[in-house]
N, C-alpha and C positions, 0 to 999 in steps of 0.2 A: 511551632507547626502551621501549615498552611494547608488548610483543607480547600477542596474544589469540587465542584458538582462533576459528575460522571462525563458530561460531553462539553465541558468549557475548554475549548482547545486553545483559547489564549492563555490560560492559567496553565494548562499543561505545556504549552510551549515555554512558558516562562519557568516552570519547575524543571524543565529539561535543559535549561539554558547552559548549565555546567556540565552537561554530559558530552563524551567524546563523539557520539553519533547520534545527535537529538533526533535528526529526521527518521531515522530507521525506528529508534527507541519510541517515537510518538506514534509512528504506524502502527507498531505491535500493540501499544496502549490503547489507542483508539478502537482498534479491532476487536480487543477483549472487552471493552467497556460497552461496544454496541451489541456484541453478543449476550454479555451477562451484565444485566440492568443492576443486580445488587451490590456489584463492586464499586466501590468509590476511589479516587486517587488522591493522594496528599504527599506532602513533603515534609518529613519529619528528622529528628535527630536519632541515628543508629548508634548504638554504643558497641564496640567489639570486645573480644574476650580480653585483651590486653588494656582495656580501659580508654582507648582512642575512640573519638567521636567524629562522625562524618554526617551531613545531611544527604539523605537519599530518598530518592522518589520510590513510593510503595504504592499497591493496591491492596486493599483490603475490603472485606465484606463476606458473602456467603455465596459458596457454589452449590448447585443442586446435586444431590448423591442419592441414588436409587439402591435400596437395600432390601431385599427379600420382599420386593413388591410394593415398597413403601418410599416416598421421596423425602429426604431430609435435607435441610440447610446447614451445611457445615461451614463454620466461619474460619477463614484463613487470613493470611497476611503475606503478600510477595513484596520481597523488597529488591529493588533494581540497582545493579552496581552501576557506577558512572562509566563504566567501559562496556556497557551492554551494547550490542549483543556478543560481545567477545568473551564474557564471563557469565556463567550461569546465574539466575536470580537465587536469593536465600528465602527459603519458603518456612513458613510456621503455621501451625494450627493455633487459634486464638480462643479457646472453650469460653463459653459465659459462665455466669455463676452457677447455675444449675447444671454444668457439663464437669466431667473429668477426663483428663488425656488417658487414652487407653495406648499404652507403650506396645510397640511391635517393632518388627522389622523396618517399617518404613517412618515410624514417628518416635521420637525420645521423649523422655520425662519431661524435658523443658519445651516439647511442642515441635520441635524441629523436625522438617520433613526430609526424608531420604529416599530418592527415586533413582532407577537406572537411567530415566532420561535426563535427570540433572548430572549424573555421573559421565554421561555420554554427550553432554552439551557440545554441539558443532556450531561455531560463530557463523552468522549469516545464512544459517540452515533451520535450526532450531528457533522457535517461537514461543511466546508466551500462550497463545491459543492451544497450541500442542500440549504444552505442558499441564493446562488446566483440565484438558481432556485426559490425560493420563492420571492427573490426580483423581478425577471423578470415578474413571474406571478402578484404580486402585482401591480407594476408599469404598466403592461399592462392594469390593470382596473383602476388606477388612476395615471397618471404619474405626476413625483416629479417636472418637470421643464417645462416651457414654453419659448416661442420666444419672446424676447423683441420687442416692436414697433420699426419700422425701423429708426424712428428719435431719438430713444433712446440708439441704439446700439453704443457702444464706441470701437474701436479698442483697443485690449490688447495683449501685447508681451507674456505673459504667459497664455496659456489656463487654467492651474490649478494653483491656488493660492496655495502657500506653507502652510499655515495654516489659511484658511478664516473661520473656525469655532472655533476657541478659542481665547480667550482674551490675551492681552500682560500682563505678570505678572507685578504685581504692579499697574495696571490701576485701577481705581475707579469710580464710578458713571455710569450713564446709558449710556455716550457717549464713553465707552472704545471700540476699535475695533482694528482689526489687519491692519497695513498700508498696502496699496497695495492690500486689499481685495476688492472684489465687493460686499461685504455683508453689510447690515445695521448694525449699531453699536450693540455691544452685550449688552443686557439689565441685567446688573449683579444685580442690587439692586433695581430696580423699578418693573419689570414685573415678575409675578409667583413668588414672595417672600415675599408677605405680604402687608399690607395696605389696603386702602379702594379703591374698585372699579379698582383694577389693574389686576383681572384675566379676563381671555377671557369670552365672553358671555357665553359658554357652557363649564362646566368643569368636567369630569366624577369623580365619587367619588365611595367610597365603597357601599354607599346608592343607587347610580343610577343603580346597577348592571352592569356596565361597567367590563369586565372580566379581562383587563390587566390595573392595575392601577400605574405601575410605575416598575422600575427595582431594585431601591435601590442599595445597595453598591456591589452587588454580583449577578451571574447567577447561576441558576441551583442549588442553595443550597451550592455551593462550595465558601469557603472563599475566600475574597479578600482583598488585602492590598492597592488598589488604591482608591483615593479620589472620592467622588461621582461625577458623569458626568451629574448631573441635573436629573437622573432618578427618585430620590426620591422627588425632588422639585416641578415637575409637571409630570402628566402623558402625553398621547398623546396630541398634539396641538388639538385644538377646530376646529371643522368644522362646523360653525353656517350657518345653512341655513334657509332662511325665510319661515315662516309658509305658506302652500298653502292657498288661497283665494277661497271659496266656491262662485262661481258666484250667483248672486241673493239673497244673505243673508245678505249682510251688507248694512246698510242704508246710507243715505248720510252722518250721523254724525259720521261715522266709528264705530259705537258700536260693540264690540266684543259678538257675540250672542253663545248660547251653541252649534250650528253647527260649528262655527269656532273652538271652543275648542275641540270638538269630531274630526273635521278633523284634527287638530294639533296632538292630541294624537295619533290617527291611523298612520299619518306620522311618528312621532317620533319612535312608536313601529316598524313601518314596517323598517325604517332605522337601528334600532338596532338590529333587526332580521337579515336584509342582511348583516350587518356588522360581526355578529356572524357566520352566516353561512359561509361567505367568509373567515373568519379567521381559521374556522375548516376545510373548504376544503383546504385551504393551507397547513395545518399543516398535514392532513391526507395524500395530495399528496406528501410532503416530507418524510413522514413515508413509504408510498408506494414505494417511489424510493429507500429508504433505503433498505427495504425488498426485492425488486427486485434485488439489487446488491448481498445482501446475498444469494439469491436464485440462483444467477450465480455462487458464491464462492462455495456454497453448491454442484452444479451439477457438477461444475469441480473436487472437492475433491471426489465426488462419482465415477467419472470415473476413477480418479487416483487409489482409493481404489479397483475398479473392476480389473484394471490391475494387481495390487499387488495380489489380490486373483488368477487370472488366472495364474500367473507366479508361486505362491506358489503351486497351484494344480500340474502344469507340473514337479516342483522340487520333489514334493511328490511321483509321479508316477515314475520318475526315480529312486528315492532312493529305493522305494520298489522292483523295478526290480534288483538293485544291491543287495539288501538284500537277494533276493531270489537265486541270482547266489552264493553269499558267503555262504549261507546254503547249497547249492548243493556240494559246494568244501569242505565244514566242514565235509559233510557226507562221502565224498570220502577218506578224510584225516582219519577220525576215522575209515574206513573199512580198510585202509592199516596199520594203527596202531594195529589193531585187528590182521590182519595176521602176523606181526613181534611179537606181543606178544605171539604167539604159537609156537615160535622158530621152524618154518618149514624151513627145508633144502633148500637153495637156489643153483641152478646151476649156476656155474660162467660163464659158456658159454652162458647161456640163459638170464643172468641178463641184459645184453646190447643187443639189438636187433636193426636192421637196415631195412628200408623200402625200399632199392632198392640195386643192387648188386654193383652199383659204390661206394655207402657209406661203404658197407661191405669190399671191397677192399681195401678202405682207412683205416678203421678200422684195418684190418689184417696187412697193411703195418706199421701203427703207432706202433702197438703192437710189430711186430719184430724190429723195428727200436728202440724201447726202450729196448728190450733184447739185441741186437748187443751192444748199450751204456753201458749197464751193464757188457756184457763179457770183452768189452775193460777196463772197470775199475778194474775187478777182475784180469786180465791178469796183469796189472800194479802193483798190490797189490803183485801177485806172484812174479814178478821180483824184486820188493823191499825186500821180504822176502828171496830171493834166492832159490824160489821154482822151478823157471824155468831158463833156461839160456837165454841169450840175443838173440841169433840166432832164438831160438824157439818163442821168444816173438815178435820178428819183423815179422817172417813170418806170425803168427796168426793175429798180429794187421793188416798187410796188406791186409788179406783176408777179415777181418771183416770191415776194413774201407771202401774197395771196395763195400762191400754188403751193408753197410750203406748210401754210396752215391747213389746207385741204388734206396735203399727205398724211401729216401728223394726226388729224383727226381721223382719217382711213386707217391707219396703223393701230390708233387705240381702240377702234371699232373691231377690227380683226383679233386684236388680242382679247376682247372680251368675249368674241364667239368661240375662241379656241381654248378658254379657259386658262389663259395665262395669267401671271402676275400683272397689274397695272403699272 
């Protein structure tokens, strides 16, 4: 058995590694653990009715149930099949040493929980949070446990038996039970399995109109490879109620009159209608909670889409502005290209114009310095070709170099005044 803290996501991921849908199952488990802090998760060995064993992930602890104005912590255990959420979980009540199981149409003598939400489990639509909410609503109307009388209370070192609801593999007969369990022996072959006078006083059948007659080997139509957990052997446990007695109609001999029969039928119909209304209410409440969560997700998605649309509108406006600027520049370029295609004469002196006298002085100095550089070059070429003698070359180069130095100093000063890079 591997125990883990309620929010140890690493251990949860490791415990669900053998499941078919680990991501969805982990999302359901974490959502429940965040909402119900008293629940803990662990991986333990589950023993089926046929004796087969399998390590399954389970949630166990207490859930808050309000009954007649008081809040009680009801101990439960929820086993998740490794095909979750394709198959419904198996749910049990795990009473402590000072509690007894109250058998009803929702809980049998072994603590197994039967709910319409489990019977109508829909893969990838039903979830653990809604299941626990249905449990809380159902147990608030009909608690699954009751306190033992003070003289019957026995101290126990383990508040939750390890497997109080399953027989030991290989045990036979009606006396098979789990050692260390506080539950009565598991009736494997005697009760609910056939024979005469072994069924409870009231057993819902298809002819009685009871809407949930057992789960069989699968949930919600999904295929299951697990052995039956008793769903097909018997439906909900019986809840036998004594027929009401109409005062003044029974004689001293106890003869049942037509008034007795009529009152009994009315009571039975009333109970059946009440059960059906309660089941439909719980189912609709769970569906309403699912729709409410869906509405919240859709509202969040709508806000996100609105933000995206607004951002796209802003980008579209900016893009249209840039397109207009490019179109204007394109028109200017086409106009200049048309001028050049006409072969119009261009004045060299007017080709480049300056916006200030300082820039014009800098331009003139640069042009004169470039001309001086060319003159020095051609003087060197004349000396090399013996066109001029050395004395004339040196004299001219000395004058041009002095002039070149002055021009460069002037350009440097102009650049400083203009605030340009040196």
